[in-house]
N, C-alpha and C positions, 0 to 999 in steps of 0.2 A: 480108673478105680471109682466105683460109686461110694457115697458117702455112707457112714453107719446109720442105722436107724435108731432114733432116741426113744421111741414109743410106738406101740401099735395103734393107740388113739390118742390125738391131741384136741383138747376141748378149748375153744376160745370163749372166755366167760365164766366166772365162778358164781354165778346166781344159783337160784334154785334148780333149774333145769340141768345146768352143767354139773353141779355137784352131785345130783342125783344120778346122772349117766356115770360119774367117776365112781360113786359108791358101788353101783352095779358092776361096773367094770372090774373093780376090785374084787367083787364077790365071785365073778366069773373068771378070774385070773387073766384078765386081759390087761396087759400094761397100759397105763393112762396118765397123761399130765393134763394139768389145767392152767391155762394162762389167765391170770386176772390182772387188770390194768391198776387197780387201786393198790395203794402203798401199804394198806393195811386193813385187817377185817374191822369194819366200823359198823355200829347200829345205823341201819337204814329203814325207814318205813315205820309202821305202826303195828297193827296186828295183821293175821293171816289166819284164814278159814281153811280148814282141812275137812273135806267131805269123805264119805265112805269110799268113793272111787280112789281117792289118794291114799287114805289110811290102809286100804287093802294092800296097796303096794309097799308103802313105808313099813308095815308089818314084816314084810320079807327081808328088810334091811335092819330088822331088830330095834326100830325106832319108836314102835307104837307105845310101849311101856314108858318110855321117856316123855311121849307127848301127853299121855295119860297123867302122869306126874306133873308135868310143868304147864300143861294146858288147862282149858276149862271147857267142858262139854256143853252143848248148846240143848237145854231141856225144854224151854218154854219161850214163846215170843208173844209179847203184849202188843197188840195192834190197837192204835189210836187214829181217829180222825180228828185233827185239832185236839180239843181237850176230851172227847167222847170216846170212850173205850168201845171197840167194836168186838174184842174177843181175846180170849188166851188160847194161843195155838199150841198143842202139846207136841213137842218135837222129840220125845223120847221113843216115839214109834219109828224113828229113823233107824235105830240100832236094832229093833225088832225086825224090821223090814230088810235090811240091808247088812246086819252082821256087825257094823260098826256105826257109832254117832257122828255127829259133826263137832269138830274140835276147834276152838280159837286159841292161838298162842302168839306170844310176842314174835314179831318176824325175825328180829336179829337172832332170838335165841334158837328159833327153828333152823336158821342159817347155820349157826354154830354146830347144832347137831348133824346136819349134813357134811359139814366141813369135816368134823371128826369121822364120820362114817366113810368119808373119802380118803382117809388117813392123812388129813390135815397138810403140814407143810411137806410132807414127803411127795404129796401129789400136786398140791397147789402152789403155783409159782407166782408170787406177788410182785407188783411193779413190772409188769410184763405187757407192754404196749405193742400190739401188732401193727406192723406197718405194711406188710405184703405177704402174700401167699403165692407160692410158686408150684405149679403142678405142670411139670413137663412129662409127656408121655414117654420121653426117652429115659427118665430116671425112675427108679424102683420106689420112691417115696415122695411124698408131698412135703415142700420145705415152706415152713414159717418164719419170716424174718421179724425181729423185734427191733424196736426203736434204739436199743442200746447196742445194736450191730449183731447180736447173737441169732444163729440159726438153728432151729429144731427140726428135725425129720420125723415123719410118722407115716404109717400105712394111710390112715384116715384121719381128716381133720373136719371137726364138728363146730359150727359156729352156733354158740348158745349165748351171745351176747346182747340179747334184747331188741326191743322194736327200734333202736337207733344203731343197729348192727353195723359194726366196722367191716366184719366179714361180708355182709351183703353189699356194702359200698365198694370194696375191693373187687368182688365177683364182677358186679356190675360194671365198673370201670374197665375190667379185663375184657368184657363182652362188648364194649363199646357204648354201654348205656350211660346216659347222664343220670346225675343224682335226682331222686324223686322222693317226695314227702309222701309216706303212705298213711299217714296219721290223718284221719278225718273228722272234722268238726261235727258233733252231733247236735249242737244247739243247746245241750245241757253242760253243766260244769260240775265238777266233783272236787271234794276235799276229804281228807281222812286224817285221824289223830288218834290219840291214846291218853286216857285221864290218868291222873293219880288215883291211887285207891280212894274210893268214896266212903268216907267215914260213916255217914248216914245209913249205909246199907249193912245188912246183916245176912246170916246164913240163907234165909229164905230168898234172897235175891240172886244168889249164885246160880249161874246157868240160864239167867232169864234176860232175854234180848227184847229190843223195842224196835217196832215199825211205827213211825209217826209221821202221818201225812197231813201236811199242813197246806194251807191256801196256796203259798207261794213257793214251796220248797218241801222236801222229804229229808228226814233224819233217820238214820239206822243206827243203832248201837247193839254190839255184840258182847256178851259176857266175857270177861278174862279173869285170870287168878286174882285173888285179893280184892275182890270187887272193884277191879278197874273195868272201864268200858271203852271199847274200841269203836269210834263212831265214825259214820261215813254221811256226807251230807251232798245232796244233789239238788240243783236248782236251775231252772230254765234261764238261758242267757237273756238278758234285755236286748230286744231287737227293734226298738224304736229310734233307730238310726237309718240313714239311707244305705243303699246296699254297697256303695263304695266304701263307707266308713266301716260297715260290718265286716267287709271283705278284709280290709287293712287290719281290724282287730283280730280276726281269725288267724291272719299270718304272723302276727307279732304277740298276741297274748290270748291263746285258746282259753284261758280259765281265768275268772276272775279272782280264783284262789291260788293262782301260781305264787310259789314261795308263801304258802299260808302261814298265819302267825295265830296264836291263841286269841288275840284281840280281833282278828278278821273273823274268825269262827264265833266269838261272842257276838260280834255286830250283826251276823246273820241269825243266830240260834239263842242268843243269851237271854232274851226275854220270853222265848217260846216255852209252851208247857213240855215238861219231860216228867214222867212219874218218878224218876229216881234223883233228879237234880233239885237240891234244896235252894240253893243260891242262884241258881240258872247260868252258872259259869262252867265252862269246859277249860280244863287245864291241861298243861304239859304239851306234849308234841303235837304238831299239826302239819299237813303237807298237801300238795295237790295230788290228783290222781286222774286216771283217764278211763278206767274200766268201769263196767255197769254191773254185771253179774259176776259174783265172786268165784270164778273158777280159774283165773289165771295161773295160780300156783299149781292147782290140782291137774290141769292140762298140761303144764310143763313137766310135772312128775310123770303123768301118763306118757307123753312122748318120749321121755328119757328111757322109760321101761321098755316100751316098744323098741325103741333104737338100740338098746342094749341087747336085746333077743335077736335083733337084725345083724348085728356086729358079731355076736356070738355064732350065729349060723355061718356068716362069713368067714370068720377065722378058723373054725372048726373044719371047714371043707377046702380051704386054700393053703392051709399049713399043717404040717405034722412036727412033732417034737424034734425029729431028726434035721429037718430042714428049715426051721422056723426063720433063720436068717438069710435064707437064700432068695435072691431078688427074683429068680426065675419062676417062683411060685407065686408071684402076685398077679391076681387074676382080675383085671379092670371089669371085665363083662360080668362076673360073679358078683362083684360089688355094686354094679349098676342095677343087676336084678333084685338084690335083697334091699336097695335103697328106694327102688321105684315101687316094690311092694310096701314098703314102710310108708312111702309117701302118699300111695293111693289111700291106705288104710287110715292115717292120721288125717288126711285130706277130707275123708267123708265125716269123720268125727267132727273137725273143725267147723265144717259146713253146718252141720247139724246144731252145733253149739251156737254158732253165730246168729242163726235163725231163731233159736229158742231164747237166747239172750235179748234179740231185738223185739220179740213179741212180748217177753216178760218186762221189758222196759216200758212198753207202750201200755201194758195193763198197770204197772207199778205206778206210773205217772198219770193214769187216766187219760192217755192221750190215743183215743180210738176214733174211727170214723163216724160220722153222723151224730156226734155228741153223745155217744154211749159210754164213754170211758169211765165216768163216775159210778154209773150203775153197774157196769161189769166188775170194776175194782171192788165195790162194796159186796156184790155177790160172791166173789172168790174169796176175799180176805175176811169177811165176817160170817159167811155160811158154810163155805166149803169143808166138809169133814176132813178129818186127818187122813182116813184112807184115800181120799180124792187127791191130796197132796203127794201122798206116796206113790200112787199110781202115775201121776204126772212127772215124778222125778225118777221113776224106775230105770228109764233108759239111760240116766246120767250117772245116778249113785250105784246102779247095780252093775256097772262094768266090771269085770273081773280080768285083770292082766297079771299073768304070773311069769316070773324069770324061769328059763328052761335050763338048768345046769346040766351040762353034759359030763359024763364019767370019762 
């Protein structure tokens, strides 16, 4: 006798991608459970940037009004080279061009909105550490085994547990592959943090961001509610050591801001010019980060939306209300087809984003061949008109993904 199915979809990981998928499964009447290893939902990270390609999706979940209420739109970007102001870039044209603006919101608050959209603790099972995934072709369901001995059965298991994915490690082990670190050192180090409300700022500074190109580093600050600033620092790693020592550092400490503290932030940026900082001090939370172009959350949201459509297609063709529990209706070939289509589609999008992000990083850091980086950076950041920025972002911000609900 086969075991009973606990859920149609089982998501490993309760981050942004996992909760977005769970929320759409709920909207599509696909039963879903989320396994999250944390024992409680705690604030993690600093701010998060939501661009039109993500807001267009989140609006379908009914979250856009909440983001407008609790977040801060990006209206202007002040661009400086050291203490010299290059320009003020008007970013309100993003909404005119793409229907939605760019919003910044506290990461843990946004996470809470998604948690509620996924039906909270009715869907998300906390303190659930996955230790094995059993996919026996002779069985009708995939079984996930937890550290406490519990087993949960589902038609589809989705790994949404991040760059250090347990799901990926389990599947690699089952395929006879050794563990492999897929995180590559770029030669740049990054950190991020979130200030307390800056009392010296007023209404005119709301919605104003900053790009500050210093000689030895770059600091970006994004506007958040209550005149807080979400800040991101980028600095080239010192490489005046021999190759053996550098290789050792890369393996053990990829970021000089690993476990960043406010004092570490002040050491790098506290004495540098910032148009908003009176005392030159950054306060409150700080942490290390690895991404460069801020589309991580937006792409996780896109991934989850496309996957929800793929799962809707699969479940609508392989099951009917009368025999939804019948194991004979499970069709692996149909699932393989919809997931392959999904993978091809999202793979192309990911390649395009990686290429764009890499080129953006080279321009942003003025690191281009033949020493032309500083000139190209100034031409783009000081003189490129707003319509040129919108043209360059149309492929990214203009993507429209819609959930197809079936009657």
